[in-house]
N, CA, C and O atoms as CSV, one atom per row, in Angstrom:
chain,resi,resn,atom,element,x,y,z
A,1,MET,N,N,-6.842,15.408,-9.859
A,1,MET,CA,C,-6.289,14.162,-10.327
A,1,MET,C,C,-5.502,14.355,-11.619
A,1,MET,O,O,-4.571,13.593,-11.880
A,2,ASN,N,N,-5.840,15.330,-12.417
A,2,ASN,CA,C,-5.149,15.515,-13.687
A,2,ASN,C,C,-3.743,16.059,-13.515
A,2,ASN,O,O,-2.937,15.980,-14.443
A,3,ARG,N,N,-3.429,16.611,-12.345
A,3,ARG,CA,C,-2.108,17.189,-12.121
A,3,ARG,C,C,-1.135,16.228,-11.462
A,3,ARG,O,O,-0.011,16.621,-11.148
A,4,ILE,N,N,-1.531,14.979,-11.242
A,4,ILE,CA,C,-0.662,14.007,-10.591
A,4,ILE,C,C,0.474,13.630,-11.531
A,4,ILE,O,O,0.251,13.370,-12.713
A,5,SER,N,N,1.691,13.602,-11.001
A,5,SER,CA,C,2.855,13.198,-11.764
A,5,SER,C,C,3.759,12.388,-10.853
A,5,SER,O,O,4.214,12.895,-9.828
A,6,VAL,N,N,4.024,11.153,-11.204
A,6,VAL,CA,C,4.873,10.275,-10.410
A,6,VAL,C,C,6.184,10.105,-11.151
A,6,VAL,O,O,6.189,9.558,-12.254
A,7,PRO,N,N,7.316,10.562,-10.577
A,7,PRO,CA,C,8.586,10.458,-11.296
A,7,PRO,C,C,9.004,9.003,-11.494
A,7,PRO,O,O,8.744,8.154,-10.641
A,8,ARG,N,N,9.643,8.725,-12.609
A,8,ARG,CA,C,10.144,7.383,-12.915
A,8,ARG,C,C,11.577,7.246,-12.404
A,8,ARG,O,O,12.298,8.233,-12.255
A,9,THR,N,N,11.970,6.006,-12.140
A,9,THR,CA,C,13.332,5.765,-11.668
A,9,THR,C,C,14.320,5.702,-12.821
A,9,THR,O,O,15.519,5.874,-12.602
A,10,GLY,N,N,13.865,5.465,-14.023
A,10,GLY,CA,C,14.743,5.380,-15.186
A,10,GLY,C,C,14.328,6.389,-16.232
A,10,GLY,O,O,13.674,7.385,-15.922
A,11,PRO,N,N,14.709,6.132,-17.475
A,11,PRO,CA,C,14.328,7.062,-18.540
A,11,PRO,C,C,12.839,6.963,-18.854
A,11,PRO,O,O,12.190,5.958,-18.565
A,12,GLY,N,N,12.328,8.003,-19.436
A,12,GLY,CA,C,10.923,8.001,-19.840
A,12,GLY,C,C,10.137,9.113,-19.184
A,12,GLY,O,O,10.622,9.805,-18.289
A,13,ARG,N,N,8.919,9.266,-19.649
A,13,ARG,CA,C,8.041,10.302,-19.112
A,13,ARG,C,C,7.534,9.908,-17.741
A,13,ARG,O,O,7.448,8.720,-17.432
A,14,PRO,N,N,7.197,10.890,-16.907
A,14,PRO,CA,C,6.620,10.553,-15.598
A,14,PRO,C,C,5.240,9.932,-15.766
A,14,PRO,O,O,4.516,10.240,-16.713
A,15,ARG,N,N,4.894,9.066,-14.845
A,15,ARG,CA,C,3.585,8.424,-14.876
A,15,ARG,C,C,2.519,9.439,-14.496
A,15,ARG,O,O,2.716,10.238,-13.580
A,16,THR,N,N,1.404,9.409,-15.185
A,16,THR,CA,C,0.309,10.323,-14.853
A,16,THR,C,C,-0.876,9.578,-14.270
A,16,THR,O,O,-1.891,10.186,-13.929
A,17,ARG,N,N,-0.751,8.258,-14.154
A,17,ARG,CA,C,-1.863,7.484,-13.616
A,17,ARG,C,C,-1.346,6.564,-12.516
A,17,ARG,O,O,-0.565,5.652,-12.785
A,18,PRO,N,N,-1.777,6.798,-11.276
A,18,PRO,CA,C,-1.352,5.893,-10.199
A,18,PRO,C,C,-2.034,4.538,-10.350
A,18,PRO,O,O,-3.064,4.422,-11.013
A,19,ALA,N,N,-1.455,3.521,-9.734
A,19,ALA,CA,C,-2.038,2.177,-9.812
A,19,ALA,C,C,-3.348,2.116,-9.036
A,19,ALA,O,O,-4.300,1.467,-9.470
A,20,ALA,N,N,-3.400,2.794,-7.884
A,20,ALA,CA,C,-4.606,2.763,-7.050
A,20,ALA,C,C,-4.711,4.062,-6.265
A,20,ALA,O,O,-3.712,4.745,-6.039
A,21,VAL,N,N,-5.918,4.396,-5.856
A,21,VAL,CA,C,-6.169,5.560,-5.011
A,21,VAL,C,C,-6.732,5.064,-3.687
A,21,VAL,O,O,-7.765,4.395,-3.653
A,22,LEU,N,N,-6.044,5.397,-2.595
A,22,LEU,CA,C,-6.510,5.067,-1.251
A,22,LEU,C,C,-7.151,6.323,-0.690
A,22,LEU,O,O,-6.489,7.354,-0.569
A,23,ALA,N,N,-8.419,6.254,-0.349
A,23,ALA,CA,C,-9.124,7.432,0.144
A,23,ALA,C,C,-10.017,7.041,1.314
A,23,ALA,O,O,-10.214,5.859,1.597
A,24,ASP,N,N,-10.554,8.059,1.989
A,24,ASP,CA,C,-11.440,7.767,3.111
A,24,ASP,C,C,-12.898,7.849,2.666
A,24,ASP,O,O,-13.190,8.100,1.497
A,25,ARG,N,N,-13.795,7.636,3.603
A,25,ARG,CA,C,-15.223,7.542,3.288
A,25,ARG,C,C,-15.795,8.819,2.673
A,25,ARG,O,O,-16.769,8.753,1.923
A,26,ALA,N,N,-15.218,9.956,2.971
A,26,ALA,CA,C,-15.756,11.212,2.451
A,26,ALA,C,C,-15.627,11.296,0.930
A,26,ALA,O,O,-16.381,12.028,0.289
A,27,ASP,N,N,-14.687,10.559,0.347
A,27,ASP,CA,C,-14.466,10.605,-1.099
A,27,ASP,C,C,-15.205,9.507,-1.840
A,27,ASP,O,O,-14.881,9.208,-2.990
A,28,SER,N,N,-16.189,8.907,-1.198
A,28,SER,CA,C,-16.888,7.768,-1.790
A,28,SER,C,C,-18.109,8.208,-2.583
A,28,SER,O,O,-19.200,7.681,-2.367
A,29,SER,N,N,-17.954,9.149,-3.485
A,29,SER,CA,C,-19.099,9.572,-4.293
A,29,SER,C,C,-19.088,8.839,-5.629
A,29,SER,O,O,-18.056,8.327,-6.063
A,30,ARG,N,N,-20.228,8.797,-6.259
A,30,ARG,CA,C,-20.344,8.126,-7.551
A,30,ARG,C,C,-19.492,8.831,-8.600
A,30,ARG,O,O,-18.903,8.177,-9.460
A,31,ALA,N,N,-19.422,10.162,-8.536
A,31,ALA,CA,C,-18.641,10.916,-9.519
A,31,ALA,C,C,-17.147,10.605,-9.404
A,31,ALA,O,O,-16.470,10.434,-10.417
A,32,VAL,N,N,-16.634,10.532,-8.177
A,32,VAL,CA,C,-15.213,10.232,-7.972
A,32,VAL,C,C,-14.895,8.835,-8.484
A,32,VAL,O,O,-13.906,8.635,-9.189
A,33,ARG,N,N,-15.731,7.874,-8.128
A,33,ARG,CA,C,-15.499,6.494,-8.574
A,33,ARG,C,C,-15.582,6.380,-10.097
A,33,ARG,O,O,-14.795,5.655,-10.704
A,34,ALA,N,N,-16.524,7.087,-10.718
A,34,ALA,CA,C,-16.664,7.031,-12.176
A,34,ALA,C,C,-15.447,7.648,-12.862
A,34,ALA,O,O,-14.964,7.119,-13.864
A,35,HIS,N,N,-14.949,8.766,-12.327
A,35,HIS,CA,C,-13.767,9.414,-12.908
A,35,HIS,C,C,-12.559,8.488,-12.844
A,35,HIS,O,O,-11.824,8.349,-13.822
A,36,LEU,N,N,-12.358,7.857,-11.696
A,36,LEU,CA,C,-11.224,6.951,-11.553
A,36,LEU,C,C,-11.387,5.718,-12.448
A,36,LEU,O,O,-10.408,5.235,-13.017
A,37,ARG,N,N,-12.593,5.217,-12.574
A,37,ARG,CA,C,-12.840,4.059,-13.434
A,37,ARG,C,C,-12.529,4.393,-14.890
A,37,ARG,O,O,-11.943,3.576,-15.600
A,38,ARG,N,N,-12.920,5.604,-15.348
A,38,ARG,CA,C,-12.631,6.011,-16.727
A,38,ARG,C,C,-11.132,6.072,-16.989
A,38,ARG,O,O,-10.677,5.747,-18.086
A,39,ARG,N,N,-10.367,6.483,-15.991
A,39,ARG,CA,C,-8.914,6.575,-16.158
A,39,ARG,C,C,-8.201,5.253,-15.905
A,39,ARG,O,O,-6.982,5.177,-16.054
A,40,GLY,N,N,-8.935,4.215,-15.528
A,40,GLY,CA,C,-8.324,2.909,-15.306
A,40,GLY,C,C,-7.577,2.809,-13.994
A,40,GLY,O,O,-6.610,2.056,-13.887
A,41,ILE,N,N,-8.013,3.563,-12.988
A,41,ILE,CA,C,-7.359,3.576,-11.683
A,41,ILE,C,C,-8.205,2.776,-10.704
A,41,ILE,O,O,-9.416,2.973,-10.608
A,42,ARG,N,N,-7.557,1.876,-9.981
A,42,ARG,CA,C,-8.251,1.044,-8.995
A,42,ARG,C,C,-8.574,1.896,-7.771
A,42,ARG,O,O,-7.733,2.675,-7.322
A,43,THR,N,N,-9.770,1.758,-7.231
A,43,THR,CA,C,-10.164,2.528,-6.051
A,43,THR,C,C,-10.179,1.634,-4.824
A,43,THR,O,O,-10.631,0.490,-4.869
A,44,VAL,N,N,-9.675,2.182,-3.732
A,44,VAL,CA,C,-9.737,1.512,-2.432
A,44,VAL,C,C,-10.384,2.522,-1.493
A,44,VAL,O,O,-9.705,3.201,-0.724
A,45,ILE,N,N,-11.715,2.609,-1.571
A,45,ILE,CA,C,-12.475,3.583,-0.799
A,45,ILE,C,C,-13.608,2.850,-0.090
A,45,ILE,O,O,-14.443,2.238,-0.757
A,46,PRO,N,N,-13.665,2.893,1.244
A,46,PRO,CA,C,-14.783,2.249,1.931
A,46,PRO,C,C,-16.072,3.037,1.715
A,46,PRO,O,O,-16.042,4.239,1.451
A,47,GLN,N,N,-17.187,2.351,1.829
A,47,GLN,CA,C,-18.476,3.021,1.674
A,47,GLN,C,C,-18.962,3.547,3.009
A,47,GLN,O,O,-18.773,2.889,4.032
A,48,PRO,N,N,-19.588,4.724,3.028
A,48,PRO,CA,C,-20.217,5.193,4.256
A,48,PRO,C,C,-21.351,4.253,4.664
A,48,PRO,O,O,-21.977,3.620,3.814
A,49,SER,N,N,-21.605,4.169,5.948
A,49,SER,CA,C,-22.631,3.248,6.433
A,49,SER,C,C,-24.014,3.604,5.883
A,49,SER,O,O,-24.848,2.715,5.711
A,50,GLY,N,N,-24.274,4.883,5.606
A,50,GLY,CA,C,-25.562,5.279,5.046
A,50,GLY,C,C,-25.787,4.694,3.667
A,50,GLY,O,O,-26.899,4.277,3.343
A,51,GLN,N,N,-24.744,4.657,2.851
A,51,GLN,CA,C,-24.874,4.076,1.513
A,51,GLN,C,C,-25.077,2.573,1.587
A,51,GLN,O,O,-25.855,2.008,0.818
A,52,THR,N,N,-24.379,1.926,2.511
A,52,THR,CA,C,-24.510,0.480,2.658
A,52,THR,C,C,-25.925,0.117,3.086
A,52,THR,O,O,-26.524,-0.802,2.528
A,53,GLY,N,N,-26.465,0.834,4.075
A,53,GLY,CA,C,-27.818,0.559,4.547
A,53,GLY,C,C,-28.861,0.805,3.478
A,53,GLY,O,O,-29.812,0.036,3.344
A,54,HIS,N,N,-28.689,1.877,2.711
A,54,HIS,CA,C,-29.642,2.190,1.648
A,54,HIS,C,C,-29.657,1.079,0.601
A,54,HIS,O,O,-30.718,0.675,0.126
A,55,ARG,N,N,-28.473,0.593,0.248
A,55,ARG,CA,C,-28.406,-0.470,-0.746
A,55,ARG,C,C,-29.063,-1.749,-0.233
A,55,ARG,O,O,-29.728,-2.449,-0.997
A,56,ARG,N,N,-28.888,-2.060,1.043
A,56,ARG,CA,C,-29.504,-3.260,1.618
A,56,ARG,C,C,-31.024,-3.146,1.655
A,56,ARG,O,O,-31.726,-4.129,1.419
A,57,ARG,N,N,-31.533,-1.958,1.949
A,57,ARG,CA,C,-32.988,-1.778,1.988
A,57,ARG,C,C,-33.604,-1.944,0.599
A,57,ARG,O,O,-34.760,-2.349,0.472
A,58,ARG,N,N,-32.835,-1.633,-0.430
A,58,ARG,CA,C,-33.353,-1.780,-1.797
A,58,ARG,C,C,-33.200,-3.203,-2.307
A,58,ARG,O,O,-33.605,-3.490,-3.434
A,59,SER,N,N,-32.642,-4.082,-1.535
A,59,SER,CA,C,-32.378,-5.496,-1.850
A,59,SER,C,C,-31.678,-5.624,-3.202
A,59,SER,O,O,-30.639,-4.996,-3.407
A,60,ARG,N,N,-32.200,-6.396,-4.104
A,60,ARG,CA,C,-31.477,-6.643,-5.353
A,60,ARG,C,C,-31.424,-5.413,-6.256
A,60,ARG,O,O,-30.579,-5.346,-7.149
A,61,HIS,N,N,-32.301,-4.447,-6.043
A,61,HIS,CA,C,-32.304,-3.233,-6.853
A,61,HIS,C,C,-31.223,-2.252,-6.403
A,61,HIS,O,O,-30.956,-1.260,-7.082
A,62,GLY,N,N,-30.611,-2.529,-5.274
A,62,GLY,CA,C,-29.564,-1.651,-4.767
A,62,GLY,C,C,-28.247,-1.795,-5.504
A,62,GLY,O,O,-27.371,-0.938,-5.382
A,63,GLY,N,N,-28.098,-2.858,-6.259
A,63,GLY,CA,C,-26.885,-3.052,-7.047
A,63,GLY,C,C,-25.779,-3.733,-6.264
A,63,GLY,O,O,-25.897,-3.980,-5.063
A,64,ARG,N,N,-24.729,-4.022,-6.957
A,64,ARG,CA,C,-23.584,-4.684,-6.358
A,64,ARG,C,C,-22.709,-3.643,-5.670
A,64,ARG,O,O,-22.496,-2.567,-6.230
A,65,PRO,N,N,-22.202,-3.923,-4.490
A,65,PRO,CA,C,-21.351,-2.947,-3.812
A,65,PRO,C,C,-20.016,-2.795,-4.536
A,65,PRO,O,O,-19.535,-3.749,-5.148
A,66,PRO,N,N,-19.417,-1.617,-4.473
A,66,PRO,CA,C,-18.110,-1.439,-5.102
A,66,PRO,C,C,-17.057,-2.273,-4.377
A,66,PRO,O,O,-17.171,-2.531,-3.179
A,67,GLY,N,N,-16.043,-2.685,-5.109
A,67,GLY,CA,C,-14.980,-3.497,-4.521
A,67,GLY,C,C,-14.205,-2.727,-3.464
A,67,GLY,O,O,-14.040,-1.511,-3.555
A,68,PHE,N,N,-13.739,-3.448,-2.472
A,68,PHE,CA,C,-12.985,-2.816,-1.392
A,68,PHE,C,C,-11.963,-3.812,-0.872
A,68,PHE,O,O,-12.320,-4.932,-0.507
A,69,GLU,N,N,-10.695,-3.418,-0.833
A,69,GLU,CA,C,-9.632,-4.282,-0.341
A,69,GLU,C,C,-9.216,-3.800,1.043
A,69,GLU,O,O,-8.569,-2.762,1.186
A,70,ARG,N,N,-9.588,-4.552,2.034
A,70,ARG,CA,C,-9.326,-4.166,3.419
A,70,ARG,C,C,-7.828,-4.050,3.708
A,70,ARG,O,O,-7.405,-3.111,4.381
A,71,GLU,N,N,-7.027,-4.983,3.213
A,71,GLU,CA,C,-5.584,-4.964,3.481
A,71,GLU,C,C,-4.913,-3.761,2.819
A,71,GLU,O,O,-4.028,-3.144,3.412
A,72,ALA,N,N,-5.321,-3.426,1.612
A,72,ALA,CA,C,-4.744,-2.261,0.935
A,72,ALA,C,C,-5.134,-0.977,1.656
A,72,ALA,O,O,-4.342,-0.037,1.718
A,73,HIS,N,N,-6.348,-0.928,2.202
A,73,HIS,CA,C,-6.803,0.277,2.893
A,73,HIS,C,C,-6.059,0.483,4.203
A,73,HIS,O,O,-5.931,1.618,4.662
A,74,LYS,N,N,-5.570,-0.578,4.808
A,74,LYS,CA,C,-4.809,-0.447,6.051
A,74,LYS,C,C,-3.507,0.317,5.827
A,74,LYS,O,O,-2.995,0.934,6.761
A,75,GLN,N,N,-2.961,0.289,4.618
A,75,GLN,CA,C,-1.732,1.018,4.310
A,75,GLN,C,C,-1.966,2.523,4.278
A,75,GLN,O,O,-1.016,3.297,4.396
A,76,ARG,N,N,-3.203,2.946,4.121
A,76,ARG,CA,C,-3.523,4.366,4.041
A,76,ARG,C,C,-3.114,5.103,5.305
A,76,ARG,O,O,-2.754,6.278,5.245
A,77,ASN,N,N,-3.165,4.426,6.455
A,77,ASN,CA,C,-2.827,5.055,7.722
A,77,ASN,C,C,-1.394,5.577,7.712
A,77,ASN,O,O,-1.147,6.690,8.177
A,78,SER,N,N,-0.459,4.810,7.200
A,78,SER,CA,C,0.935,5.253,7.171
A,78,SER,C,C,1.112,6.434,6.223
A,78,SER,O,O,1.919,7.324,6.490
A,79,VAL,N,N,0.373,6.451,5.127
A,79,VAL,CA,C,0.440,7.575,4.194
A,79,VAL,C,C,-0.129,8.828,4.849
A,79,VAL,O,O,0.449,9.907,4.723
A,80,GLU,N,N,-1.254,8.698,5.544
A,80,GLU,CA,C,-1.871,9.842,6.225
A,80,GLU,C,C,-0.924,10.437,7.262
A,80,GLU,O,O,-0.790,11.657,7.353
A,81,ARG,N,N,-0.278,9.596,8.033
A,81,ARG,CA,C,0.630,10.101,9.063
A,81,ARG,C,C,1.825,10.806,8.440
A,81,ARG,O,O,2.308,11.801,8.982
A,82,ARG,N,N,2.307,10.305,7.313
A,82,ARG,CA,C,3.452,10.924,6.648
A,82,ARG,C,C,3.084,12.300,6.099
A,82,ARG,O,O,3.878,13.234,6.212
A,83,THR,N,N,1.902,12.444,5.509
A,83,THR,CA,C,1.528,13.730,4.924
A,83,THR,C,C,1.097,14.734,5.981
A,83,THR,O,O,1.219,15.938,5.754
A,84,ASN,N,N,0.601,14.288,7.122
A,84,ASN,CA,C,0.168,15.213,8.163
A,84,ASN,C,C,1.320,15.713,9.015
A,84,ASN,O,O,1.176,16.730,9.694
A,85,HIS,N,N,2.444,15.040,9.002
A,85,HIS,CA,C,3.574,15.442,9.844
A,85,HIS,C,C,4.065,16.861,9.524
A,85,HIS,O,O,4.262,17.637,10.459
A,86,PRO,N,N,4.272,17.241,8.259
A,86,PRO,CA,C,4.736,18.610,7.976
A,86,PRO,C,C,3.717,19.687,8.334
A,86,PRO,O,O,4.094,20.844,8.519
A,87,LYS,N,N,2.446,19.339,8.435
A,87,LYS,CA,C,1.417,20.332,8.734
A,87,LYS,C,C,1.488,20.825,10.168
A,87,LYS,O,O,1.025,21.924,10.472
A,88,GLN,N,N,2.066,20.018,11.053
A,88,GLN,CA,C,2.057,20.379,12.473
A,88,GLN,C,C,3.125,21.354,12.835
A,88,GLN,O,O,3.235,21.746,13.997
């Protein structure tokens, strides 16, 4: 994440912090979410079903679930297809 650089359309330094990170369930660890939160980056990562079930079994002690924007996550599919095309 520290090597990310987004070029600007006008003058100025390149952006080093994206507005949001769209990821899949495998990247839904507490460490990843904490790192992104420290940098002020919004996360759009669904929770694995195992984490959801564990939190429900703990009832109120399980804590509040992390935010998830379903519509923003749907855009991830087009990004995945674009990045996988050169690999084939």
